[in-house]
PLY file of the C-alpha trace (Angstrom):
ply
format ascii 1.0
element vertex 179
property float x
property float y
property float z
element edge 178
property int vertex1
property int vertex2
end_header
-3.90 -10.80 30.42
-5.56 -9.09 28.00
-8.35 -10.86 26.92
-9.69 -11.41 22.95
-12.01 -8.79 23.84
-9.12 -6.31 24.79
-7.34 -7.74 22.27
-9.36 -6.80 19.28
-10.66 -3.28 21.62
-6.81 -2.18 20.99
-6.76 -2.97 17.12
-10.26 -0.22 16.84
-8.65 2.23 18.54
-4.81 1.33 15.55
-6.15 4.51 13.46
-7.00 7.00 15.99
-3.92 5.82 17.43
-1.35 6.49 13.92
-3.02 9.52 13.53
-2.05 11.08 16.44
1.29 9.51 15.95
1.83 12.04 12.59
-0.18 14.73 14.13
2.78 14.80 17.43
5.46 13.38 15.10
4.87 15.09 11.66
6.79 12.24 9.78
5.20 9.41 8.93
8.15 7.19 10.19
8.29 8.33 13.12
4.48 7.71 13.74
5.03 4.06 12.84
7.51 3.83 15.39
5.48 5.76 17.92
2.45 3.36 17.68
4.03 0.50 17.14
5.82 1.58 20.55
3.00 2.65 22.38
1.37 -1.08 20.94
4.04 -3.22 22.84
4.30 -1.15 26.23
0.64 -1.48 26.17
0.35 -5.54 25.36
3.35 -5.46 27.78
1.66 -4.45 30.87
-1.92 -5.14 29.71
-2.57 -5.08 34.21
-2.27 -0.64 33.90
-5.20 -1.24 32.81
-8.39 -0.51 34.29
-11.27 -2.90 32.32
-14.18 -0.50 32.69
-12.10 3.14 31.64
-11.31 4.61 27.93
-8.70 1.99 26.68
-8.26 4.96 23.61
-7.85 7.08 26.72
-5.01 5.13 28.09
-3.51 4.23 24.32
-2.73 7.60 23.77
-1.18 8.54 27.00
0.66 6.08 26.84
2.24 6.99 22.85
1.70 10.42 24.19
4.58 10.06 27.26
6.30 8.04 25.28
6.58 10.73 22.29
8.07 13.33 24.59
9.93 11.25 27.06
11.48 10.31 23.06
12.13 13.97 22.84
12.86 15.10 25.97
15.83 12.01 25.59
17.09 13.20 21.92
17.50 17.07 23.99
19.90 15.58 26.47
21.75 13.95 23.35
25.36 16.13 23.29
26.15 16.87 19.53
29.59 15.80 18.33
31.62 18.68 17.78
28.53 21.18 18.06
27.18 18.71 14.98
30.18 19.92 12.96
31.30 16.10 12.26
28.11 14.49 12.56
26.37 16.52 10.02
29.51 15.04 7.63
28.78 11.29 8.51
25.18 10.65 5.98
24.73 13.83 2.90
20.84 12.78 1.49
21.42 13.24 -1.73
20.78 16.31 -3.94
18.52 14.82 -6.36
16.00 13.83 -3.89
14.72 17.54 -3.17
14.54 17.47 -6.78
13.08 15.34 -7.67
10.07 15.74 -4.88
9.55 19.40 -5.80
9.09 18.05 -9.70
6.43 15.56 -8.36
4.52 18.16 -6.71
4.98 20.65 -9.47
3.25 18.46 -11.85
0.70 17.64 -9.47
0.06 21.26 -9.47
-0.03 22.12 -12.15
-3.21 19.50 -12.18
-5.45 20.99 -9.54
-8.36 22.43 -11.19
-7.44 26.62 -12.16
-9.28 28.08 -9.11
-8.20 25.53 -6.26
-4.88 26.73 -8.03
-5.46 29.96 -7.80
-6.79 30.27 -4.31
-3.76 28.13 -3.01
-0.67 30.35 -4.79
-2.52 34.00 -3.09
-3.68 32.60 0.77
-0.37 30.34 0.15
2.27 31.67 -1.56
1.29 35.45 -1.25
-0.11 35.40 2.44
-3.00 36.75 1.95
-6.13 36.10 3.85
-9.36 34.24 3.16
-10.93 37.24 3.87
-8.51 38.87 1.22
-8.47 36.48 -1.62
-12.17 36.01 -1.21
-12.22 39.68 -2.00
-9.43 39.28 -4.98
-11.39 36.31 -6.41
-14.79 37.75 -6.37
-15.68 34.12 -3.96
-16.89 33.73 -1.02
-15.51 33.23 2.14
-16.34 29.45 2.57
-16.18 28.96 -0.99
-11.99 30.08 -0.46
-11.88 27.81 2.73
-13.68 25.37 0.77
-11.37 25.17 -2.56
-7.71 25.48 -0.26
-9.17 22.39 1.15
-9.77 20.10 -1.14
-7.21 21.28 -2.79
-4.82 20.29 0.39
-6.20 16.80 -0.22
-5.54 16.37 -3.59
-1.90 17.45 -3.73
-1.71 14.99 -0.15
-3.27 12.53 -2.27
-0.87 12.93 -5.64
1.82 13.03 -3.66
1.11 9.61 -1.49
1.57 12.02 2.39
-1.63 9.95 3.15
-2.50 6.46 1.92
-6.29 5.90 4.30
-5.88 3.79 8.17
-3.67 1.75 9.00
-4.50 -2.13 7.97
-4.66 -4.29 10.61
-2.47 -6.52 7.81
0.80 -4.14 7.37
3.54 -5.67 8.08
4.47 -3.49 10.85
1.39 -4.30 12.35
1.44 -7.98 12.17
4.71 -7.48 14.11
2.89 -5.95 17.04
-0.09 -8.38 16.46
1.96 -11.38 16.67
3.73 -10.83 19.85
1.50 -10.83 21.78
0 1
1 2
2 3
3 4
4 5
5 6
6 7
7 8
8 9
9 10
10 11
11 12
12 13
13 14
14 15
15 16
16 17
17 18
18 19
19 20
20 21
21 22
22 23
23 24
24 25
25 26
26 27
27 28
28 29
29 30
30 31
31 32
32 33
33 34
34 35
35 36
36 37
37 38
38 39
39 40
40 41
41 42
42 43
43 44
44 45
45 46
46 47
47 48
48 49
49 50
50 51
51 52
52 53
53 54
54 55
55 56
56 57
57 58
58 59
59 60
60 61
61 62
62 63
63 64
64 65
65 66
66 67
67 68
68 69
69 70
70 71
71 72
72 73
73 74
74 75
75 76
76 77
77 78
78 79
79 80
80 81
81 82
82 83
83 84
84 85
85 86
86 87
87 88
88 89
89 90
90 91
91 92
92 93
93 94
94 95
95 96
96 97
97 98
98 99
99 100
100 101
101 102
102 103
103 104
104 105
105 106
106 107
107 108
108 109
109 110
110 111
111 112
112 113
113 114
114 115
115 116
116 117
117 118
118 119
119 120
120 121
121 122
122 123
123 124
124 125
125 126
126 127
127 128
128 129
129 130
130 131
131 132
132 133
133 134
134 135
135 136
136 137
137 138
138 139
139 140
140 141
141 142
142 143
143 144
144 145
145 146
146 147
147 148
148 149
149 150
150 151
151 152
152 153
153 154
154 155
155 156
156 157
157 158
158 159
159 160
160 161
161 162
162 163
163 164
164 165
165 166
166 167
167 168
168 169
169 170
170 171
171 172
172 173
173 174
174 175
175 176
176 177
177 178
């Protein structure tokens, strides 16, 4: 059985677990599901955790194993008529892409000129950081800094990152209420 201290430690690892899940799944929704499954497995099998060992590593292992098991399971699933019929079952509305592109263009236009220029050179133009530094006449460190700040601002403006997961999130409360 997990002690209150173990639960507190588990809770303290949720933001890192969520970040790791996002890096694996590349989808916030799938990452949330993966974290919830990993936490449920950990809470359901507390006897498998050896006290005195690294709980974060144990949680990461549960998450990673669960993720790759689901991927293997998914690859073994047989597509119906090579996906022809399943592709017709649900169609994403055409306007979603247009709305997302409009939001991106607005966020991109709000970037400072020097950040927008660097993103165009490196992102759209395919130039290396070194070539972009030559073209703009700034040091390579400045190029990297501008790219990093521009990407962070775009991600923030587009709502692609909303910070660490809080314990008050409904998903987290549902997981912890089952303890």
